[in-house]
ROKOLPA-602902 format. One line per 10 residues: their letters; for each residue x, y, z of C-alpha. Coordinates in Angstrom, 3 decimals, padded with zeros to 6 digits. Layout:
BEGIN
a	X,Y,Z; ...
This chain:
BEGIN
mlagmgtvac	013.021,005.197,013.632; 009.223,005.051,013.659; 007.837,003.877,016.957; 005.201,001.233,017.547; 005.646,-000.796,014.380; 006.825,-004.052,015.921; 008.302,-006.401,013.348; 007.824,-003.825,010.611; 009.946,-001.318,012.491; 012.689,-003.889,012.964
laaaglglaa	012.716,-004.666,009.262; 012.717,-001.007,008.292; 015.489,-000.205,010.744; 017.685,-002.778,009.050; 017.026,-001.512,005.545; 013.789,-003.566,005.476; 015.792,-006.523,006.740; 016.166,-008.024,003.273; 019.834,-007.715,002.426; 020.672,-011.273,003.481
apvlaaglli	017.537,-012.840,002.000; 018.109,-015.707,-000.443; 016.972,-015.638,-004.039; 013.249,-016.282,-003.860; 011.142,-018.595,-005.986; 007.973,-017.009,-004.616; 006.984,-013.632,-005.982; 005.239,-010.394,-005.088; 002.357,-009.301,-007.283; 001.536,-005.625,-006.722
fgevhdqpdq	-001.741,-004.170,-007.908; -001.807,-000.373,-008.079; -005.361,000.928,-008.049; -007.262,004.201,-008.177; -009.436,004.100,-005.085; -012.683,005.388,-006.620; -012.698,002.892,-009.489; -014.842,-000.162,-008.595; -013.881,-002.173,-011.664; -010.257,-002.129,-010.562
qrqvaeevqr	-011.146,-003.508,-007.143; -013.408,-006.096,-008.797; -010.527,-007.322,-010.941; -008.220,-007.595,-007.946; -010.875,-009.584,-006.070; -011.092,-011.954,-009.028; -007.312,-012.316,-009.064; -007.336,-013.171,-005.363; -010.014,-015.788,-005.965; -008.198,-017.259,-008.972
laaagklaav	-004.809,-017.550,-007.277; -006.327,-018.896,-004.073; -008.354,-021.537,-005.938; -005.156,-022.692,-007.632; -003.321,-022.891,-004.297; -000.919,-020.189,-005.481; -001.705,-017.400,-003.013; 000.254,-017.199,000.225; -001.080,-013.888,001.565; -002.825,-010.644,000.685
vlemaeaphr	-001.274,-007.411,001.942; -003.391,-004.253,002.012; -002.687,-000.557,002.150; -006.214,-000.251,003.550; -005.314,-001.892,006.868; -002.496,-000.936,009.220; 000.385,-003.121,010.318; 000.504,-005.340,012.291; -003.219,-006.199,012.130; -004.114,-009.382,010.267
sttlprdase	-006.775,-012.038,009.799; -004.608,-015.027,010.674; -006.570,-016.035,013.797; -009.926,-016.107,012.017; -011.704,-019.159,010.580; -012.732,-019.293,006.936; -016.371,-018.673,007.837; -015.651,-015.510,009.814; -018.184,-012.748,009.307; -017.303,-009.486,007.611
aqvqralqwr	-017.682,-007.742,010.966; -015.177,-010.143,012.555; -012.723,-009.545,009.728; -013.057,-005.788,010.033; -012.385,-006.005,013.771; -009.331,-008.215,013.254; -007.900,-005.796,010.704; -009.062,-002.775,012.755; -010.517,-001.408,009.548; -010.964,002.353,009.726
gwpwepyaav	-010.736,005.373,007.479; -011.450,003.369,004.335; -014.842,002.367,002.931; -015.382,-001.358,003.405; -017.644,-002.170,000.493; -015.166,-001.555,-002.382; -012.638,-003.917,-000.782; -014.943,-006.464,000.831; -014.620,-008.995,-001.987; -010.821,-008.684,-002.076
vmnavragvp	-010.612,-009.360,001.651; -013.338,-011.960,001.985; -012.220,-013.985,-001.056; -008.902,-014.443,000.734; -010.467,-015.218,004.120; -012.877,-017.775,002.630; -009.909,-019.507,000.979; -007.915,-019.611,004.216; -005.400,-017.069,002.896; -004.174,-014.571,005.511
vlggnlprad	-004.910,-010.884,004.971; -002.188,-008.628,006.375; -002.354,-004.937,007.148; 000.580,-003.249,005.474; 000.100,000.452,006.000; 001.903,002.677,008.461; -000.071,002.978,011.706; -001.799,006.332,012.002; -000.159,006.810,015.382; 003.217,006.910,013.616
mrsamsetgl	002.359,009.463,010.943; 003.236,012.564,012.908; 006.634,011.171,013.898; 007.237,010.156,010.285; 006.739,013.742,009.155; 009.764,014.836,011.175; 011.915,011.741,010.528; 014.507,013.359,008.239; 016.334,010.050,007.848; 013.540,008.914,005.559
datlpaaare	014.695,011.447,002.951; 017.811,009.413,002.238; 015.858,006.257,001.420; 014.888,007.622,-002.002; 016.891,009.365,-004.718; 016.226,013.090,-005.022; 014.410,012.608,-008.325; 011.973,010.127,-006.768; 011.352,012.433,-003.804; 010.535,015.248,-006.201
llaqevrdgh	008.043,013.009,-008.014; 006.326,012.359,-004.703; 006.447,016.055,-003.817; 004.751,016.956,-007.080; 002.066,014.361,-006.456; 001.502,015.815,-002.985; 001.129,019.267,-004.557; -001.283,017.987,-007.176; -003.103,015.680,-004.773; -003.761,018.623,-002.451
cgllpegqlp	-004.803,020.862,-005.341; -002.080,023.411,-004.591; -003.610,024.117,-001.189; -000.765,022.991,001.072; 002.027,025.400,001.988; 005.298,024.432,000.360; 006.931,024.100,003.774; 004.679,021.166,004.623; 005.635,019.141,001.560; 008.762,017.459,002.997
gmvriqiard	006.777,016.044,005.894; 004.008,014.816,003.638; 006.545,013.147,001.357; 008.065,011.416,004.392; 004.663,009.989,005.249; 004.448,008.555,001.734; 007.918,007.061,002.066; 007.119,005.627,005.501; 003.948,004.068,004.135; 005.897,002.527,001.267
rsmaavaaqa	008.505,001.130,003.622; 005.872,-000.326,005.914; 004.080,-002.068,003.048; 007.369,-003.230,001.565; 008.468,-004.756,004.861; 005.186,-006.584,005.450; 005.021,-007.867,001.870; 008.649,-008.970,001.816; 008.261,-010.871,005.074; 005.197,-012.627,003.638
vraaaadqkv	007.072,-013.552,000.461; 009.938,-014.981,002.470; 007.485,-017.159,004.405; 005.641,-018.354,001.284; 006.044,-021.692,-000.416; 008.193,-021.704,-003.533; 005.212,-021.930,-005.886; 003.096,-019.276,-004.189; 002.732,-015.529,-004.571; 001.927,-012.671,-002.245
lllagaqhas	-000.513,-010.060,-003.538; -000.209,-006.451,-002.408; -003.055,-004.040,-003.124; -002.171,-000.361,-002.805; -002.828,002.969,-004.427; -001.157,003.514,-007.763; 001.359,005.993,-006.308; 002.565,003.378,-003.847; 002.771,000.747,-006.581; 004.721,002.795,-009.122
rdrgvplqla	008.192,001.447,-009.816; 009.803,004.897,-009.974; 008.785,006.093,-006.494; 006.871,003.551,-004.410; 007.064,000.138,-002.786; 008.965,-001.482,-005.700; 011.715,001.127,-005.461; 012.124,000.503,-001.741; 012.262,-003.256,-002.331; 014.709,-002.958,-005.217
aadpslpvhv	017.107,-000.945,-003.061; 016.896,-003.458,-000.223; 016.960,-006.688,-002.237; 017.132,-006.662,-006.052; 016.600,-010.453,-006.066; 013.001,-010.127,-004.839; 010.792,-010.883,-007.858; 008.149,-008.154,-008.188; 005.475,-007.684,-010.849; 003.444,-004.454,-010.895
vmfgelsarl	-000.015,-004.277,-012.466; -002.003,-001.076,-013.028; -005.275,-000.302,-014.751; -006.459,001.949,-017.553; -005.377,005.478,-018.340; -005.757,007.084,-014.923; -002.338,005.739,-013.916; -000.705,006.084,-017.327; 002.030,008.419,-016.026; 003.126,005.855,-013.446
vaderrdakl	005.530,002.965,-014.038; 004.201,-000.600,-014.138; 005.118,-003.932,-015.705; 001.601,-004.612,-016.959; -001.507,-002.575,-017.701; -005.006,-003.995,-017.770; -008.132,-002.448,-019.204; -010.730,-001.347,-016.670; -014.115,000.325,-016.870; -013.815,004.005,-015.994
spqadhcael	-016.238,005.299,-013.383; -016.968,009.036,-013.006; -014.719,010.662,-010.426; -015.804,013.094,-007.738; -014.355,016.602,-007.560; -011.445,015.764,-005.275; -010.286,019.352,-004.970; -013.683,020.593,-003.807; -013.782,017.819,-001.201; -010.262,018.606,-000.055
rrelagrgaa	-011.016,022.305,000.337; -013.847,021.418,002.677; -011.651,018.954,004.588; -008.785,021.384,005.024; -011.152,024.122,006.101; -012.569,021.823,008.762; -009.384,020.211,010.051; -006.497,022.474,009.116; -003.693,021.572,006.693; -001.633,019.683,009.292
gaaasapr	-004.585,017.444,010.077; -004.903,016.356,006.462; -001.753,014.216,006.523; -003.788,011.080,006.088; -005.026,012.499,002.769; -001.614,012.408,001.104; -001.699,010.959,-002.436; -002.181,007.209,-002.517
């Protein structure tokens, strides 16, 4: 299994460690976002604030921070710099997610890194056992998203490894979120913020959770038309911001780093 994941690795090694979990009154609220859409992040920040003010939020889990980093040792008045250090924030812009994170911290709600540690990505690419954690149809959906997300620039032979990274990320977030739900009070929810691919019920975190423990109550929210092809329980309107030319950016990145070095750019 993937090395260096601590509790997350233990959960994943045991099928996320959920099979014996009791029926839960607490729930998992998953928001699937498109990362360059500020109105989506604004709405999630408002949801964090609303649930926290009502005493209904047990934890916030983020794709944007790696497991096992978390804010649990910080006071409510911690600075943004202190929070970023605690979460070891890197590779993601801070400003779009600052309100999501700080609304939780100010309310005394722990923020938990959910993503696969970067140090484990290369080993995940060769971990063939991950293939069996998804049905073939779901793996093909992820493979097509990898193709599209890399603008047809990746050799076909690299796709299985990139898909395994996506699966490993989903399993890491699923394990962290499920553990938080199990620790929550009966009337509280855990909120997971991740890219729309990770949130989709037909390929992402919900599918991993459903296989491990169908009793875990999960509600998936997505925004607008950008994620219309993905599977959610609820869709909310969101203001559409102009998108950059992702393919032009990726061509420059791949030219500078090489295709193997672009693993962290797999579809989110």
